[in-house]
C-alpha positions as CSV (number, residue, x, y, z in Angstrom):
1,M,0.0,-0.1,0.0
2,S,1.2,3.3,-0.8
3,R,0.1,6.8,-1.6
4,T,-0.3,7.6,-5.3
5,A,0.6,10.7,-7.0
6,A,-2.8,11.8,-8.1
7,A,-6.1,12.2,-6.3
8,T,-4.8,10.7,-3.3
9,S,-6.7,13.1,-0.7
10,L,-10.2,13.9,-0.3
11,Y,-10.1,16.8,2.3
12,G,-9.8,20.2,0.5
13,S,-9.3,18.7,-2.8
14,D,-10.1,20.8,-5.9
15,A,-11.4,17.6,-7.9
16,T,-15.1,17.3,-8.4
17,A,-17.2,15.0,-6.0
18,E,-17.7,12.5,-8.8
19,R,-13.8,12.3,-9.4
20,Q,-13.4,12.0,-5.6
21,R,-15.7,9.0,-5.6
22,E,-13.9,7.4,-8.4
23,A,-10.7,8.0,-6.7
24,F,-11.9,6.4,-3.5
25,H,-13.4,3.3,-5.3
26,T,-10.3,2.7,-7.5
27,G,-7.9,2.6,-4.4
28,E,-6.3,5.9,-5.3
29,V,-7.1,7.3,-1.7
30,P,-5.1,4.8,0.9
31,V,-7.1,4.1,3.9
32,A,-5.8,3.1,7.2
33,V,-7.9,1.5,10.2
34,Y,-6.3,1.7,13.5
35,G,-7.6,-0.9,15.8
36,L,-8.1,-4.4,14.3
37,G,-10.3,-5.6,17.1
38,K,-13.9,-7.2,17.1
39,M,-15.3,-3.9,15.4
40,G,-12.1,-2.5,13.7
41,L,-11.3,-5.6,11.6
42,P,-14.9,-6.0,10.2
43,L,-14.5,-2.2,9.6
44,A,-11.5,-2.7,7.8
45,A,-12.6,-5.4,5.6
46,A,-15.7,-3.3,4.7
47,Y,-13.5,-0.3,3.6
48,A,-11.1,-2.8,1.5
49,E,-14.0,-4.4,-0.3
50,V,-15.1,-1.2,-1.6
51,C,-11.6,0.7,-2.2
52,G,-9.1,-2.3,-2.3
53,N,-6.3,-0.1,-0.8
54,V,-6.6,-0.5,3.1
55,I,-3.9,-1.0,5.8
56,G,-5.0,-2.2,9.2
57,A,-2.9,-1.3,12.2
58,D,-2.8,-2.7,15.6
59,A,-0.5,-2.5,18.5
60,D,-0.6,-6.1,19.0
61,S,2.0,-7.8,16.9
62,E,0.3,-11.1,16.9
63,V,-3.0,-9.5,15.5
64,V,-1.1,-7.7,12.9
65,A,0.6,-11.1,11.8
66,S,-2.7,-13.0,11.9
67,V,-4.4,-10.5,9.4
68,D,-1.5,-10.0,7.2
69,A,-1.5,-13.7,6.7
70,G,-5.1,-13.7,5.7
71,E,-6.4,-15.1,9.0
72,C,-9.4,-13.7,11.2
73,H,-8.9,-13.6,14.9
74,V,-12.3,-12.3,15.5
75,G,-14.9,-15.1,15.9
76,R,-18.5,-15.7,15.4
77,E,-18.9,-12.9,12.8
78,P,-20.7,-14.2,9.7
79,G,-18.8,-13.8,6.5
80,L,-15.8,-12.1,8.2
81,D,-13.3,-15.1,7.9
82,D,-13.8,-15.6,4.3
83,L,-13.9,-11.9,3.3
84,V,-10.6,-11.2,5.3
85,G,-8.7,-14.1,3.5
86,E,-10.1,-13.1,-0.1
87,L,-9.1,-9.3,0.6
88,V,-5.6,-10.1,1.8
89,A,-5.0,-12.5,-1.2
90,Q,-6.0,-9.8,-3.5
91,D,-3.5,-7.3,-1.9
92,A,-6.8,-5.0,-0.9
93,L,-6.2,-5.3,2.8
94,S,-2.8,-5.7,4.6
95,A,-1.7,-5.0,8.4
96,T,1.1,-3.4,10.2
97,D,1.8,-1.1,13.0
98,N,0.3,2.3,13.8
99,S,3.4,4.4,12.4
100,S,3.6,2.6,9.1
101,A,-0.1,3.0,8.4
102,A,0.0,6.7,9.1
103,A,2.8,7.3,6.7
104,A,1.0,5.4,4.1
105,A,-2.7,6.7,4.3
106,S,-4.6,9.7,3.6
107,V,-7.7,8.7,5.3
108,H,-7.2,7.6,8.8
109,V,-9.9,5.8,10.8
110,L,-9.5,5.3,14.5
111,I,-11.5,2.7,16.2
112,V,-9.5,1.8,19.4
113,P,-10.9,1.0,22.9
114,T,-12.0,3.8,25.4
115,R,-11.7,2.3,28.9
116,I,-13.3,3.4,32.1
117,D,-11.1,4.0,34.9
118,D,-11.8,2.9,38.8
119,E,-13.3,6.2,39.1
120,N,-15.8,5.9,36.4
121,A,-13.9,8.3,34.3
122,P,-13.2,7.5,30.7
123,D,-9.6,6.9,29.7
124,L,-8.6,8.5,26.3
125,S,-4.9,7.4,26.6
126,I,-5.1,4.7,23.7
127,L,-6.9,7.1,21.4
128,E,-4.3,10.0,22.3
129,S,-1.5,7.4,21.6
130,V,-3.0,6.6,18.3
131,V,-3.6,10.3,17.5
132,E,0.2,10.8,18.0
133,D,0.9,8.1,15.5
134,V,-1.4,9.4,13.1
135,A,0.2,12.9,13.3
136,G,3.6,11.5,12.7
137,G,2.4,10.5,9.1
138,L,-0.3,13.5,8.7
139,E,0.0,15.3,5.5
140,P,-2.1,18.2,3.9
141,G,-5.3,16.9,2.7
142,D,-5.6,14.0,4.9
143,L,-8.8,13.1,6.9
144,V,-9.0,11.5,10.3
145,V,-12.1,9.8,11.4
146,V,-12.8,8.9,15.0
147,E,-15.2,5.9,15.4
148,C,-14.5,4.9,18.9
149,T,-17.0,5.9,21.4
150,V,-15.7,9.2,23.3
151,P,-16.9,12.1,25.7
152,P,-18.5,15.1,23.6
153,K,-15.9,17.5,22.4
154,T,-13.4,14.9,22.5
155,C,-12.6,15.5,18.5
156,E,-12.8,19.4,19.0
157,E,-10.7,19.4,22.4
158,V,-8.5,16.6,22.1
159,V,-8.0,15.1,18.6
160,V,-7.6,18.3,16.7
161,P,-5.3,20.1,19.2
162,R,-3.0,17.0,19.5
163,L,-2.9,16.6,15.8
164,E,-2.0,20.3,15.2
165,R,0.8,20.1,17.8
166,E,2.4,16.8,16.7
167,S,2.1,17.2,12.9
168,G,2.9,21.0,12.6
169,F,-0.2,21.6,10.4
170,A,-3.3,23.4,11.3
171,L,-6.9,22.4,10.9
172,G,-8.1,23.4,7.5
173,E,-5.0,21.7,6.2
174,F,-6.3,18.3,7.2
175,G,-9.9,17.4,8.6
176,V,-11.4,15.6,11.4
177,A,-14.6,14.0,11.7
178,F,-16.7,11.8,14.1
179,C,-18.5,8.6,12.7
180,P,-19.9,6.5,15.6
181,E,-19.5,3.0,15.4
182,R,-23.1,1.5,15.4
183,T,-22.4,-2.1,15.4
184,S,-23.4,-5.2,17.3
185,S,-21.2,-8.4,17.8
186,G,-22.4,-11.2,15.8
187,R,-23.6,-8.8,12.7
188,A,-20.7,-6.4,12.2
189,L,-20.5,-6.6,8.5
190,E,-24.2,-6.4,8.0
191,D,-24.3,-3.3,10.3
192,I,-21.4,-1.4,8.7
193,Q,-22.4,-2.0,5.2
194,G,-26.1,-1.0,5.6
195,A,-28.3,-2.2,8.2
196,Y,-28.9,1.4,9.1
197,P,-27.3,4.6,8.1
198,K,-24.0,5.8,9.4
199,V,-23.8,9.1,11.2
200,V,-21.1,11.8,10.3
201,G,-20.2,15.0,11.9
202,G,-17.2,16.9,11.3
203,V,-15.2,19.6,13.1
204,D,-15.7,22.0,9.9
205,E,-18.0,21.4,6.8
206,E,-15.1,20.3,4.6
207,S,-14.6,17.3,7.1
208,T,-18.3,16.6,7.1
209,R,-18.4,16.5,3.2
210,A,-15.4,14.4,2.8
211,A,-16.3,12.1,5.6
212,T,-19.9,11.8,4.0
213,L,-18.5,10.8,0.6
214,V,-16.4,7.9,2.3
215,Y,-19.2,6.5,4.2
216,E,-21.7,6.7,1.6
217,A,-19.4,4.4,-0.5
218,I,-19.2,1.8,2.2
219,N,-22.6,1.9,3.6
220,A,-25.9,1.1,1.3
221,K,-28.3,3.0,3.7
222,G,-26.3,6.2,3.3
223,V,-25.2,9.0,5.8
224,L,-26.9,11.1,8.2
225,A,-24.8,14.2,8.2
226,V,-25.2,16.1,11.6
227,S,-24.2,19.7,12.6
228,D,-20.8,18.9,13.8
229,A,-18.4,16.4,15.6
230,T,-19.6,17.0,19.0
231,T,-23.3,16.3,17.9
232,A,-22.2,13.0,16.4
233,E,-20.4,12.2,19.4
234,A,-23.4,12.8,21.5
235,V,-25.7,10.7,19.2
236,K,-23.7,7.5,19.9
237,L,-24.0,8.2,23.8
238,F,-27.7,8.9,23.5
239,E,-28.4,5.6,21.8
240,G,-26.7,3.8,24.6
241,V,-28.1,5.8,27.4
242,Y,-31.5,5.6,26.1
243,R,-31.3,1.8,26.3
244,D,-29.8,1.7,29.7
245,V,-32.6,4.2,31.2
246,N,-35.1,2.1,29.5
247,I,-34.0,-1.1,30.8
248,A,-33.7,0.4,34.1
249,L,-37.5,1.2,34.0
250,A,-38.2,-2.3,32.9
251,N,-36.2,-3.8,36.1
252,E,-37.7,-1.4,38.2
253,L,-41.3,-2.3,37.1
254,A,-40.2,-5.9,37.5
255,R,-39.6,-5.3,41.3
256,F,-43.4,-4.6,41.5
257,T,-44.3,-8.3,40.3
258,D,-44.7,-9.7,43.7
259,D,-46.2,-6.6,45.5
260,L,-48.7,-6.2,42.7
261,A,-49.3,-9.8,42.2
262,V,-49.2,-9.0,38.4
263,D,-47.2,-10.6,35.5
264,V,-45.0,-7.3,34.6
265,T,-43.7,-8.9,31.5
266,E,-47.3,-9.4,30.1
267,A,-48.2,-5.8,31.1
268,I,-45.3,-4.4,29.3
269,A,-45.8,-6.4,26.3
270,T,-49.5,-5.1,26.1
271,A,-48.7,-1.5,26.9
272,N,-46.3,-1.8,24.0
273,T,-49.0,-2.1,21.6
274,Q,-49.7,1.3,22.2
275,P,-47.5,3.3,19.7
276,F,-46.1,5.7,22.2
277,C,-44.9,3.1,24.4
278,D,-41.8,1.0,24.1
279,I,-40.6,-0.3,27.3
280,H,-37.6,-2.8,27.0
281,D,-37.4,-6.3,28.8
282,P,-36.4,-6.8,32.3
283,G,-33.4,-9.0,33.2
284,P,-30.5,-9.8,35.8
285,G,-28.5,-6.8,34.9
286,V,-26.8,-4.9,31.9
287,G,-23.6,-6.0,30.5
288,G,-21.4,-5.3,27.5
289,H,-18.5,-3.0,26.5
290,C,-21.2,0.0,25.9
291,I,-24.3,0.4,27.7
292,P,-23.0,0.3,31.2
293,Y,-20.3,2.7,30.5
294,Y,-21.7,5.5,28.3
295,P,-23.7,7.5,30.9
296,Y,-20.2,8.0,32.4
297,F,-18.8,9.5,29.0
298,L,-21.8,12.1,29.7
299,L,-21.2,12.8,33.3
300,D,-17.6,13.0,33.6
301,G,-16.4,16.4,34.1
302,R,-19.6,18.3,33.6
303,E,-21.1,21.0,35.7
304,R,-24.5,19.7,35.0
305,E,-25.6,16.7,37.1
306,G,-27.3,13.6,35.5
307,P,-29.6,12.2,38.4
308,L,-31.7,10.1,35.9
309,L,-28.6,8.5,34.4
310,E,-27.1,8.0,37.7
311,T,-30.5,6.3,39.0
312,A,-30.7,4.0,35.9
313,R,-27.0,2.7,36.5
314,A,-28.0,2.0,40.1
315,V,-31.0,0.2,39.2
316,N,-29.3,-1.9,36.6
317,D,-26.1,-2.5,38.9
318,S,-28.6,-3.6,41.7
319,M,-30.2,-6.4,39.7
320,P,-27.5,-9.1,40.4
321,D,-28.4,-8.4,44.1
322,F,-32.0,-8.8,43.2
323,V,-31.6,-12.2,41.7
324,V,-29.4,-13.5,44.6
325,D,-32.3,-12.2,47.1
326,K,-35.0,-14.0,45.1
327,L,-32.9,-17.3,45.1
328,R,-32.6,-16.7,49.0
329,E,-36.3,-16.1,49.3
330,E,-37.4,-19.0,47.2
331,F,-35.2,-21.3,49.4
332,A,-36.6,-19.8,52.6
333,A,-40.1,-20.6,51.3
334,E,-39.1,-24.2,51.1
335,G,-37.5,-24.0,54.6
336,A,-34.1,-24.3,53.1
337,A,-31.1,-22.0,53.3
338,L,-28.9,-20.7,50.4
339,D,-26.0,-20.9,52.7
340,G,-24.5,-24.4,51.8
341,A,-26.7,-24.9,48.8
342,R,-25.2,-26.0,45.5
343,V,-26.3,-23.6,42.8
344,L,-25.6,-23.6,39.0
345,V,-25.4,-20.5,37.0
346,L,-26.1,-21.0,33.4
347,G,-24.6,-18.5,30.9
348,L,-21.9,-16.2,31.8
349,T,-21.3,-14.1,28.5
350,Y,-23.1,-10.7,28.8
351,R,-25.6,-11.7,26.0
352,P,-26.5,-14.8,24.2
353,G,-24.3,-15.8,21.1
354,V,-21.5,-13.4,21.9
355,A,-18.4,-14.9,23.7
356,E,-17.6,-11.9,25.8
357,T,-17.9,-11.2,29.5
358,A,-17.7,-7.4,29.5
359,A,-19.6,-6.2,32.7
360,T,-21.5,-9.5,32.5
361,P,-24.1,-9.8,35.4
362,A,-23.1,-13.2,35.9
363,K,-20.1,-12.1,37.7
364,P,-21.8,-10.2,40.3
365,I,-24.3,-13.0,40.7
366,I,-21.8,-15.5,41.3
367,D,-20.1,-13.3,43.9
368,G,-23.2,-12.8,45.7
369,L,-24.0,-16.5,45.8
370,S,-20.6,-17.3,46.9
371,S,-20.7,-14.6,49.7
372,A,-23.9,-16.0,50.7
373,G,-22.2,-19.3,51.4
374,A,-23.4,-21.3,48.3
375,E,-21.3,-23.6,46.3
376,V,-21.4,-22.2,42.8
377,L,-21.2,-24.3,39.6
378,C,-21.2,-22.6,36.3
379,A,-21.6,-23.5,32.5
380,D,-21.3,-21.5,29.3
381,P,-20.9,-22.9,25.9
382,L,-18.8,-20.1,24.3
383,L,-16.1,-19.7,27.0
384,E,-12.8,-21.5,27.3
385,E,-11.5,-19.6,30.3
386,Y,-13.3,-19.1,33.6
387,D,-10.6,-17.4,35.8
388,E,-12.6,-14.4,36.5
389,F,-15.6,-16.3,38.0
390,D,-15.5,-17.6,41.6
391,A,-17.2,-20.9,40.3
392,T,-16.5,-24.4,39.3
393,P,-16.9,-24.8,35.7
394,I,-18.8,-27.8,34.0
395,A,-19.5,-28.7,30.6
396,V,-23.0,-28.0,29.3
397,G,-23.6,-31.8,28.6
398,D,-22.7,-32.6,32.1
399,I,-24.9,-30.3,34.0
400,T,-27.4,-33.0,35.2
401,D,-24.7,-35.3,36.3
402,R,-24.1,-33.5,39.6
403,P,-26.9,-33.3,42.4
404,L,-28.0,-29.4,42.7
405,D,-30.1,-27.3,44.7
406,G,-30.8,-24.4,42.6
407,V,-30.3,-22.9,38.9
408,V,-29.8,-19.4,37.9
409,V,-30.2,-18.6,34.0
410,V,-28.3,-15.4,33.4
411,T,-27.7,-15.6,29.5
412,P,-29.9,-18.1,27.5
413,H,-27.6,-19.5,25.0
414,E,-29.4,-21.7,22.3
415,A,-27.1,-24.5,23.8
416,F,-29.3,-24.5,26.8
417,D,-32.5,-25.1,24.7
418,G,-31.8,-28.9,24.6
419,I,-31.3,-29.2,28.5
420,D,-33.5,-31.9,29.9
421,W,-34.9,-30.3,33.0
422,T,-36.6,-33.3,34.1
423,A,-33.1,-35.0,34.4
424,F,-31.8,-33.0,37.2
425,E,-31.3,-34.6,40.7
426,R,-31.7,-32.4,43.9
427,R,-29.3,-33.0,46.7
428,G,-32.1,-32.5,49.4
429,E,-35.3,-34.5,50.1
430,R,-37.4,-32.4,47.3
431,E,-37.7,-33.6,44.1
432,G,-37.3,-30.3,42.3
433,L,-34.8,-27.5,42.1
434,V,-35.2,-23.8,43.0
435,V,-34.6,-22.2,39.4
436,I,-34.5,-18.5,38.7
437,D,-35.0,-17.6,35.2
438,G,-33.3,-14.2,34.6
439,R,-34.4,-13.9,30.8
440,D,-37.7,-15.4,30.6
441,S,-36.3,-18.0,28.6
442,L,-37.7,-21.3,30.4
443,D,-40.9,-23.2,30.2
444,L,-40.7,-25.6,33.1
445,A,-44.5,-26.4,33.4
446,G,-45.0,-29.9,34.3
447,T,-41.7,-30.2,36.1
448,P,-41.1,-30.3,39.9
449,H,-38.9,-27.4,40.0
450,R,-39.9,-24.1,42.0
451,T,-39.4,-21.5,39.4
452,Y,-39.1,-17.5,39.6
453,T,-38.9,-15.6,36.6
454,I,-37.9,-12.0,36.9
455,G,-40.9,-10.0,35.4
456,R,-43.3,-12.8,35.7
457,G,-43.0,-14.1,39.4
458,R,-43.2,-17.5,40.6
459,D,-44.6,-20.1,38.4
460,V,-47.6,-21.8,40.2
């Protein structure tokens, strides 16, 4: 990959928009994607499929070597394995470190992790480091696009000043835009290529224009261009905090199940038939890389408080304790104790079908059960490592081989659909187990198990 002599830049070019589109599609505009993780590699592949001139950059040398060999280290993404292999074979996609990529590209797309520290403050150190790498190879006419989730004003107050300071160029000689990653694990290519439009906002009008041209080329649904980069940054966060607050509402309503003697899940579903109502489903907590953290991207460093966002976080963070308390109550109703019970936790990843445990509610549930004196077993068909969980792992196929007292379903993977719930053996005198269904995924009618479903209550 290298810069070509003509039409290698989009920002500030005198060429017509038609000529710029042609240049992008024919590979005259070299693209670098920084960060080849679970979202970065699909993004790099989507770019390479369109323009045929992409270099992926990553700090992990093993990732770089893997991608450069045509291998795909990101699992469970339909179509990605074959696409990466084909693109590398065609010399449309290669991989290297950050500094080499910066020197070769004229469009720089940053999609690296933004962590949250122990004080719930966003940590931009990885982004800042990559921005410095980009600045080392920046040339007039280059466009820098940030896709990773950041606090509002990051492009304006962090990215642009650092690029200017480290490169010696001023904004106007290069452009900066924000284009939020709007992608879910397990459907990355579909989302990137056109499940819904991309959002673009630049720090100036020319940045917005150039970024729009690029993303119109890779997304079939087109682009929603917003007023500026800060608005685009806020769009991404608003999408996440909406879900967090909505789930918190559902979880709080689910807590009324017993007091009202009502099936809250049924009531929610019925209420949602009215067009102005869209309440989400209750559950044992909120996990993932996004939703549990986005409120802090908005709250950190702001004079204005966000009591609704803080309350929603508190409600959702309390659900694992609610699950443990309900299990304790159900044991007590049978004259038994959680202390000394053997409990199996099913599903440790943060959502079905995704082999990731970021902020999974399974961890605090397991910790709560252990603190209550229970012996905790766990099973998840997608995981190979269980070191972060204070529980004894067992294979899904072996879960009915050990006598149990209780089961908690946290994440209902498809592999659990084949469980024979009549095959469980209880350690005590009672025939059935005490089961907490966190996701309304079970139908245990006709079995001897005492079942409590979050949002529905006790099955009778």
